[in-house]
N, C-alpha and C positions, 0 to 999 in steps of 0.2 A: 185417450187411453182405451184399449180394447181388451176385454177378457178373453183369453184363449184357454179352452179346456183341452187337456191332452197335448199341451204345448211342448212336452219333452219328447214326443214321438217324431217320426220322420216328417209327416205333413205339417203337424203343428209347429215344429221348430223351424221348418223352411218358411212357413207363413210368418212366424215371429221375426225372423231375420229380414224378410221383405218389408214388414211393417217398420222395423227400426231404420231401414234405408230411407223410408218415406217420412221419417221423423215422427212416427206414431209409436207410443210406448205400449208394448205388450205386457199385460199382467197375466202370468201363466199359473194355472193350477193343474197339477198332475200327481197321481198317486204312485208313479214310477213302477208300474208292474212290468213294463217291457224294458228292463234295465239296460240291455245292450244297445238300445236305440236312442238313449238319452243324449240329446244335443241341445241343451238349453242355452240360449244366448245370454252372455254375461251381463249385458246392459238391460235385460228385462227384470221384472220383479217376479219372483217365483214363490209359490206356496205348494208344499208337498201335502196333498190332501185329496180325498175323494170328493166328487161333486155332491155326494149325499150329505156333506157337512154344510147344511143350509145356513146355519148361524154364521159360519165363516164366509160363505158366499154373499150373504147380505152385507156383512161388514166390508168385504172387498168392493162390492158394487157401490156402497155409500162412500167409503174412504177415497176411492179413485175416480168417483163420478163416472161410472161405467154406463154408457148408453148403447154399446154394441158388444155382442158376444159372437165368437166363432167357436162352435162346439165340435171338437174332434174326439173327445174322450169316449171310448167304447171298447168292449172286447171285440176283437177283429177276425177271429179264426172261424171260417165257415164250417169246416169239418168239426171243430170242437163244439160249435153251437148245436150240432146234431147230436153229439154225444152227451152234452151237458145243457139241455134246453133251459132248465130253471135258472142256471147261472146267467145265461145270456138274456133271458126274458126279464129277470130282476134288474140287472145292471143296465142293459141297453134300452129297456122300455120303462119300467117303473121308476127307477132312480132318475133317468133322464127326464121323464115327465114331471117329476117333482122339481127337478132343477129348472126346467123351463118355466113352471109356475112361479118359482121363486124369482127368477129373472124378470118376468113380466110384472109381478107384484112390486118389485123393487125399482121399477122405472126404466128398465132396459127397453129401448125402442126398436133395435135391429138385431135379428138373430139369424146367423148363418149356420145351417145344419150340415154336417158332414155325413151324407147318406152313402149310398153305394149302388152300383149297377146290379147288385144282388137282388134288388127289388123287382127286376124284370124276370128273374128266373132263367130257365134254359131258353136260349134264343136259337132259332134255326140259323144254320150256316149262311153267312152273307146277308142276313136280315138287317136292314137299317133300323136303328132305334132313335126315336125322338122323345121329347119330354112326355108327350101324350100317349106313348106306347103303353099297352096293357101291362099292369103290374101283377106278376104272379110269382112271388118268391118261393123257392123250394127249400130254403133253410130257415132255421129260427133266426139266424143273423139277419138275413134279408127281410124276414117278416117284422122283426123289431124296428128296422130302419123304415119300412113302409108304414108301420103303425105310428111312429113318431112324426113322419111327414103328414099323415092324416090328422094327427092331433094338432100340430102346428097350424095346419090349414083351418081347423075348427076354431082355434082360439085367436087367430090373427085378427087385427083390426087396424084402424088408422094410427093407433099409438104403439102397436106391436106388429112390426112387419118381419117377414122371414123369407128366406129362400134356401133351397137344398142343392147340394153338390153331389151328383151321382157319378163317382169315379168308376172307371172300368179297370184299368191297371195303373198303379202308381210306380213310376220308375225314377231313378235318379242316381246321383253319384254316391 
């Protein structure tokens, strides 16, 4: 079993379908704020909630023996993050940080974080980017993703390992 946050969105649901094909049961938690994008696999286990509900998170981790989490849940609009920085900082940083702590304290061993290429900021045309490229986000959205990556790096250890996925453009059917 793998806990998928934001599993009703495009990337989260696509990942859940892939896991089901591999005979891995996705346990999905999503508060359904992007209603038009909801494509929850019928064979998954679904909870409609925010990741800030740490009591529920602990129960899910314990009941389904969750050792791995893929965290897609976040506000995702770069422009909106500039207009509403507190909204993004609260959800994408503070709530996510508490969720990560809850996962680690509850015995999760592997954490995959859905980050963003927004952590790199404005790139010069045709400039190649590698993982070690300088991080200089220009939006609150990018900054919150960078800060969570830094936090995960700080708290990771032999019992709690993580990696981040920095998407540039997500396209699909």
